[in-house]
N, C-alpha and C positions, 0 to 999 in steps of 0.2 A: 504494500500500500504506500502510494507516494505521500510524503508529508511536506507541508509548507515550511518556510523558514522559521516562522513563529513556533510551530509544533517541534521542529528540531531543537530550536534553542530552548524551548520549555524542558524538552526530554533532557537536554544536556545539563541544564541547570538543577533539574530534579535529581539527576544522577550524582552531580556533585554535592547536593545537600544530602542525598541518602547515603553516600559513601564517605561523608564527613570532610570532604574538600572544602565545603563552605559551612562553617560552624554556625550554631544557634546564636543569634544577635549580630552576626556579620552584616555589614553594610553592603547593598548591591548598588554599585555606581553605574548609572545608565551609559555615561561616556565610555567607560572602561568596557562595558559589554560590547558596545558597537565595534570597538577596535579588536576586542579578544575573538569575537566570532565572525567578524567581516560582513555584517549585516546593516541594513539601514535602521533608522529610529523606529519605524512602524512594527517591524517584528519583534523588537526588544519590548517595546510598549505592550504589544498583545500578549507576549509570552509572560510578562511580569504580572499582567492582569489575570491571567489564567492561573498562576501560581498562587496569587492573593485569593482567588476563588477556591483553590484546593487547600487553603490554609497553611501552606508552606512558607508563605511570604507575607509580611505584614507591612503596611504603609503607615508611617507616623507624620502627621502634619508638621511641616517646617523643618523636619528632621532627615527625612529620606525613606528608603525601602530597605527592609532588613529581612534575614532569615528568621523565621518564626522559632520560638521556643516551644517544642512540642512536648506534650504529655501523653504518655502511653495509655492512662486510664481512659482518657477522652477518646483515643482511637479505638479501643476496644468497645466503648459504649456506642460509637458511631457504626462499627461493623455489626453490632446487635440490632440496631435500628435498620440498617441497610438490609440485613437478612430477612426481617419482617416484611419491609416494602416489597422487596424482590419475590418473596413468598406470595404476597397478595396478587402481585402482577401475573405470576404464573398461575394462580388459580383462576383468575378472571380470564386469562388468556386461553386456558384449556376449555372454557366454557364458551368464548366469543370469538376465537380466531376464524377467519375466513380462509379459503383455499389460496388465495393470493398471498396472504400473510404467511401461511403454513409453508409455502414453497420458499418464501424469502428467509424464513427461519432455518430450513433446510440447507439453503445455499449459503447461509451465514456460518452454520455449523461445518460445512465442507471446507470454507475458507479458513476457519479456526484449524481443522485438521491438517491442512496443508502447511500452516505456520508451525504448528506443533511438531509434525514430523521433520521439519527442517530445523527444529530447536531454536527458532528465533522468537524469544520471549517478548520483545518489543512488537513485532509484527503481530504475534498472537494477541497481546493486549488489545490492540486496535480493532482487530477482527473480533475479539471477544466483546468489545464495546458495542459493535454492530449487532452481534448475537443477542446481547441483553436488550438492546433497542428495539429489535424486532418483537420482543415479549412485551415490553411497555406498550408498543404501539397496538399490539393484539389484545391488551387488556380493555382497549376502548374505555379508558378512564383518563382523560387528560390530566386531571389534577394529581391523580396517583403517579402517573407517568412523570410529570414535572417534579415532584417531590423526589422521585427515585433518581432522576437524572442530576439534580441538584446535589444530593448527598453523594451520589458516585463521583462527581467532580471533585468534591472535597477529599475523596478517599483515593483518588486516582494513583498518586504516587506509591501509596502503600499497597494497593492492589497490584501495582507494576512489581514491587519488591517481592510480593508473594510469589508471583510467577518465577522469581529467580531461584527459589528454593528448589533443591534437587528433586526431580521426578514430579514436580507440581504441574508442569505443562500437560503431561499425559494423563494425570489424575483428574485435572480439570476438564480434559477432553472426554474423559469417560463419564464424567458427571453430566456434561452437555448431551451426551447420548441418552442418558436417563430422562434428562429434562425434555427433549425432544419427543421421546417415545411417549412420556406422560401426555404432553400436550396433544400430540397426534391421536392419542386414543381417548381424548376428553376426560382423563383422569384428573379433576381438579385437585383433589386432596394430594395425589401423588406428585403433581407439578409443584403444589405449593411446598411440600416437604422436601422435594428434590432441590428447589432453588434455595430454599431456607438454608439447608445443609451445605450447599455449594457456596454460599457467601459467609455463612457464619464461622468464625475462627474458634475451634474447640479441639480438646484432646491434643493428639500429637501436632495438628496444625497450629494450635495456639503455642506450643511449645516452641515449634520451628519459628513461628512469626515473631515472638518476644526474642528469640535468640538473634534473629536477623536485625530486629530493631536496635538491640543493644550493640550488636557487632558494627552497625553503621552509625551509631551515635544518636539515633533518633530516640526521643523520650528521655534522655539523660536528665534533662531539667526537672521533670516529674519525679524520677528516682532519686535524684540527688536533693529534692526539697527545694527546686528552683521556683520561678514565678509561675510556671505552668502547673504545678502540683495543685491538688485539691485540698 
């Protein structure tokens, strides 16, 4: 999937933050970003706006733009809510999806499979976004879809981080197969459960996620009693 300059810049900045190359509280200077990435002002502005929406970056009036201080407790709470929203979308989609929407869902799943087989976690992430968006549309509930998209945007960098965990691409793909099968058969309860479990971080996945967060420096403010702790 071809990505715009703003998307590529956003992904690069996300990777820097997740991998600890840009520390919590560090200032992001727009002029430095223009020169570092060799792009115009517009992609930088768009990328920063998207990072603000995801919660990775904050803007302080008259002070500048900074890497956010992240709390792991808040992340887990957001994933819990995301799992419920996705489950609701799946339940409604299983009841309301039409043939054209079902075919779009199948095609999105096939594109996810191509990315997973190639081991490309970034490409898989974007195809995965399209897969989930097909389910939002098929729910035929615009308000619910809007809420799901908004929270998904905030969780984007952490969902990308999840996909970098060993074997997660293939296990995610297997979960997609279960989701598609439930929606195809009109199994509303099954689709709801499959999507909830697909998104919710629990059991070994929870341990892997927390390990990744700590390894990449995310959540350190909360764990060290910093300003992001509750």
